[in-house]
Every structure is written in structure tokens, then in C-alpha cells.
C-alpha positions as CSV (number, residue, x, y, z in Angstrom):
1,X,88.0,-106.7,67.7
2,X,90.0,-108.2,64.8
3,X,88.3,-111.5,63.4
4,X,89.8,-113.5,61.2
5,X,87.8,-114.9,58.1
6,X,89.3,-118.1,56.5
7,X,88.2,-118.0,53.0
8,X,87.2,-114.6,53.1
9,X,87.8,-113.8,49.4
10,X,85.3,-116.6,48.5
11,X,81.7,-116.0,47.5
12,X,80.4,-116.8,50.9
13,X,83.3,-115.5,52.7
14,X,83.1,-112.1,51.3
15,X,79.6,-111.8,53.0
16,X,81.1,-112.9,56.4
17,X,83.8,-110.2,55.7
18,X,81.0,-107.4,55.2
19,X,78.9,-109.0,58.1
20,X,82.2,-108.5,60.4
21,X,82.6,-104.9,59.3
22,X,78.9,-104.3,59.7
23,X,79.1,-105.4,63.4
24,X,81.9,-102.9,64.0
25,X,84.9,-105.0,63.7
26,X,87.9,-105.6,61.8
27,X,88.3,-108.5,59.3
28,X,91.5,-110.3,58.7
29,X,91.2,-112.2,55.5
30,X,92.7,-115.5,55.4
31,X,93.6,-116.4,51.8
32,X,96.4,-117.0,49.3
33,X,95.7,-113.6,47.8
34,X,96.5,-111.9,51.3
35,X,99.7,-114.2,51.9
36,X,98.1,-117.2,53.8
37,X,97.9,-120.7,52.4
38,X,95.7,-123.0,54.8
39,X,97.0,-126.3,53.0
40,X,100.8,-125.2,53.3
41,X,100.1,-123.5,56.7
42,X,102.2,-120.5,55.4
43,X,101.6,-117.0,56.8
44,X,98.9,-118.4,59.4
45,X,101.0,-117.6,62.5
46,X,101.7,-113.9,61.3
47,X,97.9,-113.3,60.2
48,X,96.7,-114.9,63.4
49,X,98.8,-113.1,65.9
50,X,96.5,-110.7,68.0
51,X,93.2,-112.2,66.5
52,X,91.0,-113.7,69.3
53,X,88.2,-115.3,66.8
54,X,88.5,-117.2,63.6
55,X,85.5,-117.8,61.2
56,X,86.2,-120.7,58.8
57,X,84.2,-120.6,55.6
58,X,87.0,-121.8,53.5
59,X,85.6,-124.6,50.8
60,X,86.6,-126.9,48.3
61,X,84.3,-127.7,45.3
62,X,84.6,-131.5,44.9
63,X,82.2,-134.4,45.5
64,X,85.3,-136.5,45.8
65,X,85.4,-138.1,49.3
66,X,89.4,-138.4,49.4
67,X,89.7,-134.8,48.0
68,X,87.2,-133.4,50.4
69,X,88.5,-135.2,53.6
70,X,92.2,-134.1,52.5
71,X,91.5,-130.4,52.2
72,X,89.1,-129.9,55.2
73,X,91.4,-132.2,57.1
74,X,94.5,-130.4,56.3
75,X,93.2,-126.6,56.2
76,X,91.2,-127.2,59.7
77,X,94.2,-128.7,61.5
78,X,96.6,-126.1,60.3
79,X,94.1,-123.4,61.3
80,X,93.6,-125.0,64.8
81,X,97.2,-125.7,65.3
82,X,98.2,-122.0,64.5
83,X,95.3,-120.6,66.5
84,X,96.3,-122.7,69.5
85,X,99.8,-121.6,69.2
86,X,99.1,-117.9,69.1
87,X,96.0,-117.8,71.4
88,X,93.1,-117.8,69.4
89,X,90.1,-117.9,71.8
90,X,87.2,-118.9,69.6
91,X,87.1,-121.0,66.4
92,X,83.7,-120.8,64.5
93,X,83.3,-123.1,61.7
94,X,80.4,-123.3,59.0
95,X,79.0,-126.8,58.1
96,X,76.0,-128.0,56.3
97,X,72.8,-129.7,57.6
98,X,72.6,-133.1,56.8
99,X,76.1,-134.1,56.7
100,X,75.5,-137.2,59.2
101,X,72.6,-138.3,57.1
102,X,73.5,-138.2,53.4
103,X,76.7,-140.2,52.5
104,X,78.0,-137.7,49.9
105,X,81.9,-137.6,49.3
106,X,81.9,-133.7,50.0
107,X,80.2,-134.2,53.2
108,X,82.6,-136.7,54.3
109,X,85.2,-133.7,54.4
110,X,82.7,-131.6,56.5
111,X,82.1,-134.4,59.0
112,X,86.1,-134.7,59.3
113,X,86.2,-130.8,59.9
114,X,83.3,-131.0,62.5
115,X,85.2,-133.7,64.4
116,X,88.5,-131.7,64.3
117,X,86.9,-128.4,65.5
118,X,84.8,-129.8,68.2
119,X,87.5,-132.1,69.6
120,X,90.3,-129.6,69.3
121,X,92.1,-127.7,72.0
122,X,90.5,-124.4,70.8
123,X,87.1,-123.5,72.1
124,X,84.9,-123.6,69.2
125,X,81.3,-123.3,67.7
126,X,79.9,-125.3,64.7
127,X,77.2,-123.6,62.9
128,X,75.4,-126.1,60.2
129,X,73.4,-124.3,57.6
130,X,71.0,-125.5,54.9
131,X,71.8,-124.6,51.2
132,X,72.1,-121.1,50.3
133,X,69.6,-119.6,47.7
134,X,72.8,-118.8,45.6
135,X,73.2,-122.7,45.0
136,X,70.5,-122.6,42.4
137,X,72.5,-119.9,40.3
138,X,75.7,-121.8,40.7
139,X,73.9,-124.9,39.2
140,X,72.8,-122.9,36.2
141,X,76.1,-121.4,35.6
142,X,77.8,-124.8,35.8
143,X,76.1,-126.2,32.7
144,X,75.6,-123.9,29.8
145,X,73.3,-124.6,27.0
146,X,69.5,-125.0,26.5
147,X,68.8,-127.8,28.9
148,X,70.4,-127.8,32.6
149,X,70.4,-130.9,34.6
150,X,69.4,-130.4,38.2
151,X,69.5,-133.0,40.9
152,X,66.3,-133.8,42.9
153,X,66.9,-132.2,46.1
154,X,64.3,-131.2,48.8
155,X,65.9,-128.5,50.9
156,X,64.9,-125.7,53.1
157,X,67.2,-123.0,51.8
158,X,68.5,-119.5,53.1
159,X,70.1,-116.3,52.1
160,X,73.6,-116.4,52.4
161,X,73.8,-113.1,53.8
162,X,71.6,-114.3,56.8
163,X,74.0,-117.1,57.6
164,X,77.0,-114.6,57.3
165,X,75.3,-112.4,60.2
166,X,74.5,-115.6,62.4
167,X,78.2,-116.7,62.1
168,X,79.5,-113.2,63.3
169,X,77.0,-113.3,65.9
170,X,78.2,-116.6,67.2
171,X,81.8,-115.6,67.0
172,X,81.1,-112.7,69.2
173,X,79.4,-114.9,71.6
174,X,80.8,-117.8,74.0
175,X,82.0,-120.8,72.3
176,X,78.7,-123.4,72.2
177,X,80.1,-126.5,70.4
178,X,77.1,-127.4,67.9
179,X,75.0,-124.5,67.6
180,X,71.4,-125.1,66.8
181,X,71.0,-125.5,62.8
182,X,70.3,-122.5,60.9
183,X,67.7,-123.0,57.7
184,X,65.5,-120.7,55.5
185,X,61.7,-120.1,56.0
186,X,60.3,-122.7,53.6
187,X,60.9,-126.0,52.0
188,X,61.9,-126.1,48.2
189,X,62.8,-128.3,45.5
190,X,65.9,-127.4,43.7
191,X,64.5,-128.0,40.1
192,X,61.7,-125.5,41.0
193,X,64.3,-122.9,42.3
194,X,66.0,-123.3,39.2
195,X,63.1,-122.8,36.9
196,X,61.9,-119.7,38.9
197,X,65.4,-118.1,38.7
198,X,65.5,-118.8,34.9
199,X,62.0,-117.1,34.5
200,X,63.1,-114.1,36.6
201,X,66.1,-113.8,34.1
202,X,63.6,-114.1,31.3
203,X,65.3,-117.3,30.2
204,X,63.8,-120.0,28.2
205,X,66.4,-122.6,29.2
206,X,64.9,-126.2,30.2
207,X,65.4,-127.7,33.6
208,X,65.6,-131.5,33.6
209,X,65.4,-132.9,37.1
210,X,67.6,-135.8,38.0
211,X,67.9,-138.3,40.9
212,X,71.2,-138.8,42.0
213,X,72.3,-142.6,42.3
214,X,71.6,-144.9,45.3
215,X,71.2,-144.1,48.9
216,X,72.7,-140.6,48.4
217,X,70.0,-139.7,45.9
218,X,67.1,-141.0,48.1
219,X,68.4,-139.1,51.0
220,X,68.7,-135.9,49.2
221,X,65.4,-136.2,47.5
222,X,63.7,-137.1,50.8
223,X,64.4,-135.4,54.3
224,X,68.1,-136.0,54.5
225,X,69.0,-132.2,54.0
226,X,66.3,-130.5,56.2
227,X,66.8,-129.5,59.8
228,X,65.5,-131.9,62.4
229,X,65.2,-129.7,65.3
230,X,64.4,-126.0,66.4
231,X,66.7,-123.5,65.6
232,X,67.2,-120.0,64.1
233,X,65.2,-119.6,60.4
234,X,66.1,-117.1,57.8
235,X,63.4,-114.3,57.1
236,X,63.9,-113.7,53.2
237,X,61.8,-115.9,51.2
238,X,63.2,-117.1,47.7
239,X,60.9,-114.8,46.2
240,X,62.0,-111.7,48.1
241,X,65.7,-113.1,47.2
242,X,64.8,-113.4,43.6
243,X,63.8,-109.7,43.5
244,X,67.0,-108.5,45.5
245,X,70.3,-107.4,44.2
246,X,71.8,-110.6,45.4
247,X,69.9,-112.7,42.7
248,X,71.1,-110.2,40.1
249,X,74.8,-110.7,40.8
250,X,73.7,-114.4,40.7
251,X,76.9,-116.0,42.3
252,X,78.4,-113.9,45.0
253,X,81.0,-111.2,45.1
254,X,83.8,-113.0,43.4
255,X,81.8,-115.3,40.8
256,X,81.9,-118.3,43.2
257,X,83.0,-121.8,42.7
258,X,80.7,-123.9,40.2
259,X,78.8,-126.3,42.0
260,X,79.7,-129.9,41.8
261,X,76.3,-131.1,42.6
262,X,75.4,-131.7,39.0
263,X,77.9,-134.7,38.5
264,X,77.3,-137.9,39.9
265,X,79.4,-139.8,42.5
266,X,81.6,-141.3,39.8
267,X,82.4,-137.7,38.6
268,X,80.3,-137.9,35.6
269,X,77.5,-135.6,34.7
270,X,74.1,-137.4,34.8
271,X,72.9,-138.7,31.6
């Protein structure tokens, strides 16, 4: 089967492409480098013709509410419209655990994406995942220097490759609407993850934990990003991930987008 992967050249998308191949199927990568522009809708019909399943892991690196809503609203709308036009039978989208409980600009876009997918004409599945282990590496890469500012976040992180394989398994099954949330095997604090990653690299950089402002910061430091019900759980622990080749690569296959999570709602780095 041919399976389209929107955002398939991104740092998470390439793992989904690998998972599609590992399952014995042919990935069709939807990205500007392959002649497809999700925002302008150029090349979509040609790329999706004869493709029964789409997995959307396209992304934008922003915490600005308007930019996030515009990106996910436009890209998702174009994917769904083209998919309906050419006969796509199953649309799978990746979202984030806690988007309905944490009032953060980026999550507003993910909420819009979920509504479009679940209310659309193409049968669909939405998988919410907790943060990937790779987020710690992205945060360290986003601010060079001897001191790294890391937000106070209580999360239940998971290895990105486990989420990629779950997305492919869902894509090969019947459309399920909201699938059970996927999360990692243990709860961790993001500053502790950053420190452990630095130690594993032999670095002496200092990690400075900072709580983001207002209700958003309280929710992130509390239980706002944790799964609230049963669902699949990853097997690889953070320590196991640290010893794996994925940690050596730090930020996935293509270098990945730098995380916007170290900036405040106003777009400034925390003091």
C-alpha cells in the first residue's frame, strides 16, 4: 500500500517514513522538497492520487496562537479537501496530549487541526501523544552557552520512534476517531531530562528551570500535559533512550526544528 506522510522530511516525519517502510508499505512524502506545498495546496492532487491513507505529522515551530491556527487550519484543510477529491479513505493526524487543558498558543492550532480532521468528510483518526524524548535535545540546542533555560514541565515523555510505529498501525486499521492517547512509561520533569542528557554528553552546562507565566505555566508544571486515561504506553525508558543511537543524533534525522518552548507567551526568552 502507498501511504502519504505529510511533513515526511521533518525530524518526526522521517521516523514515520521509516516505520511505513518497516511495515512493508511505500511512503509518499508530502513536502516542498518533493513538489508539494501544504499551505498553497500545490502538488497535492497529483501526490495523493492512488493513495488510500494519509498520515499527517506536518508541523510549525511557533507559540504564536494566530500563526499556529493559520498553519494547521490551512494545511489540514488543504490535505482534507484534496484527499476527499482524489478518494483518500483514511486520514491520520498526530496531536498532543493536553491540548484541551493547556492554553498555549501552539496548542490552539492543534485544537483547530483536531476539529477539522474529526469533523471532516474523510474518515479519520487522531492520536494524541505526550512529548518526545528528543524535545530535551531540541531545548538544549535552541539556546547555546553555559546556561540553558528550561521550562518547568511535568511530562510522561516517549521515544519518537514508538509513536511513529503507532501511527502506522493506526493508519493500517479502520478509522477510529480519537484514538487512546499514547505516552511514555514514566513521568519526568523537563529540567531533569535536560540535565541527564547533558551529563550523558559530558557537558557542564547549567540548567536553569523557569516556570512559564500565568495559567499556562501552572498547567505545564502540574498535570496538564499528562494522560488522563488508559492507552498504549511506550516501552523504552529515558535512560535506555540516552544510551541509544537516537540520543547520539540528538534532534532526529534532519536536524529538526528548534523548540519554541523556551520563549514566553510574549515571544521573549524568560529572564
